[in-house]
C-alpha positions in Angstrom: 17.4 -71.0 5.6 18.2 -73.1 2.6 15.4 -74.5 0.5 17.1 -77.9 -0.1 18.9 -79.2 2.9 19.9 -82.6 1.4 18.9 -83.6 -2.1 17.1 -86.9 -2.3 17.9 -88.4 -5.6 16.6 -91.8 -4.8 13.2 -90.4 -3.9 13.0 -88.6 -7.3 14.0 -91.7 -9.2 11.4 -93.8 -7.3 8.7 -91.2 -8.0 9.5 -91.2 -11.7 9.5 -95.0 -11.8 6.2 -95.2 -10.0 4.7 -92.6 -12.5 6.0 -94.6 -15.5 4.6 -97.9 -14.2 1.1 -96.6 -13.6 -1.3 -98.1 -16.2 -2.5 -95.3 -18.5 -4.6 -95.9 -21.6 -2.2 -94.6 -24.3 1.1 -94.7 -22.6 2.9 -97.0 -25.1 1.6 -95.0 -28.1 2.8 -91.8 -26.5 6.2 -93.3 -25.8 6.4 -94.5 -29.4 5.4 -91.0 -30.8 7.9 -89.3 -28.4 10.8 -91.6 -29.5 9.9 -91.4 -33.2 9.8 -87.5 -33.1 13.1 -87.5 -31.2 14.7 -89.8 -33.9 13.2 -87.7 -36.7 14.6 -84.5 -35.3 18.1 -85.9 -34.7 18.2 -87.7 -38.1 17.0 -84.5 -39.8 19.7 -82.4 -38.2 22.4 -85.0 -39.1 21.4 -85.3 -42.7 20.2 -81.8 -43.7 21.9 -79.3 -41.4 25.3 -81.0 -41.3 25.8 -82.3 -44.8 28.5 -84.8 -45.4 29.5 -86.4 -48.7 31.6 -89.5 -48.7 34.8 -88.8 -50.6 34.9 -90.4 -54.0 37.8 -92.6 -55.0 40.3 -90.7 -57.2 43.3 -91.7 -59.2 45.8 -89.0 -59.6 48.5 -89.3 -62.2 51.7 -87.3 -61.9 53.0 -86.0 -65.2 55.4 -83.4 -63.9 58.7 -84.9 -65.0 60.0 -86.4 -68.1 61.0 -90.0 -68.1 64.5 -89.2 -69.3 65.5 -86.8 -66.5 69.1 -87.1 -65.4 70.2 -87.7 -61.9 71.6 -84.2 -61.8 68.2 -82.7 -62.7 66.5 -84.7 -60.1 69.0 -83.6 -57.4 68.8 -79.9 -58.5 65.0 -80.0 -58.2 65.3 -81.7 -54.8 67.8 -79.0 -53.6 65.6 -76.2 -54.8 62.6 -77.6 -52.9 64.8 -78.1 -49.8 66.0 -74.5 -50.0 62.5 -73.2 -50.3 61.4 -75.2 -47.2 64.5 -73.9 -45.3 63.5 -70.4 -46.2 60.0 -70.8 -45.0 61.2 -72.4 -41.8 63.6 -69.5 -41.2 60.8 -67.0 -41.7 58.6 -68.8 -39.3 61.4 -69.2 -36.7 62.0 -65.4 -37.0 58.3 -64.8 -36.2 58.6 -67.0 -33.1 61.8 -65.2 -32.1 60.0 -61.8 -32.2 57.0 -63.3 -30.3 59.3 -64.7 -27.6 61.1 -61.4 -27.3 57.9 -59.6 -26.9 56.9 -61.9 -24.1 60.3 -61.9 -22.5 60.8 -65.7 -23.1 64.3 -67.0 -23.9 64.2 -68.6 -27.4 67.4 -69.9 -28.8 67.5 -70.6 -32.6 71.2 -70.3 -33.1 71.7 -73.9 -34.3 68.9 -73.6 -36.8 70.1 -70.2 -37.9 73.5 -71.7 -38.6 72.0 -74.4 -40.8 70.0 -71.7 -42.6 73.1 -69.6 -43.2 75.0 -72.7 -44.5 72.1 -73.7 -46.8 70.9 -70.3 -48.1 73.8 -68.0 -47.6 74.2 -64.9 -45.4 72.0 -62.6 -47.5 69.0 -64.9 -47.7 69.3 -65.8 -44.0 69.4 -62.2 -43.1 66.4 -61.4 -45.3 64.4 -64.2 -43.7 65.1 -62.8 -40.2 64.1 -59.3 -41.3 60.7 -58.2 -40.0 58.3 -57.6 -42.8 56.9 -54.2 -43.3 53.3 -53.8 -42.1 50.8 -53.3 -44.8 49.4 -49.8 -44.5 46.1 -49.1 -46.1 45.4 -45.6 -44.9 47.6 -42.9 -43.4 47.3 -42.2 -39.7 46.3 -38.9 -38.2 49.8 -38.2 -37.1 51.2 -38.7 -40.6 48.6 -36.3 -42.1 49.4 -33.7 -39.5 53.1 -34.1 -40.2 52.5 -33.5 -43.9 50.6 -30.3 -43.2 47.6 -28.8 -44.7 46.9 -29.7 -48.3 46.1 -26.8 -50.7 42.5 -26.6 -51.8 41.9 -27.3 -55.5 39.2 -25.4 -57.3 36.9 -27.6 -59.3 
């Protein structure tokens, strides 16, 4: 047998409203204290536990280039930045390709790889697609066993 057959929300609300409307000697003072404490707690959490400083206005001056740069220098700098961006995109695309292969998802980056080869050349494009060597901090148990026993040194 279930304890609550049919919840009566209206009855609960009407009981709460009847309790609130009963004349009690200090009801308004208690309501005021309850609201003030609630406001103090939330205000304290907002100001002290979650600090937030408004960003200050800044003026940033760029002094990276000389005023008498030629158009060829500007273009060479732009091309160098574009090649760096293309290299980073190629590395990220290769990571996505390896991830898609591990999941068995078809991922076609042939068009982007063609642009990378045209921009960077065959060697740089192949280097970007190469999987980086994992960083190895310690040798594994299998590697130590393959090396064999190390001779004891007398101290």
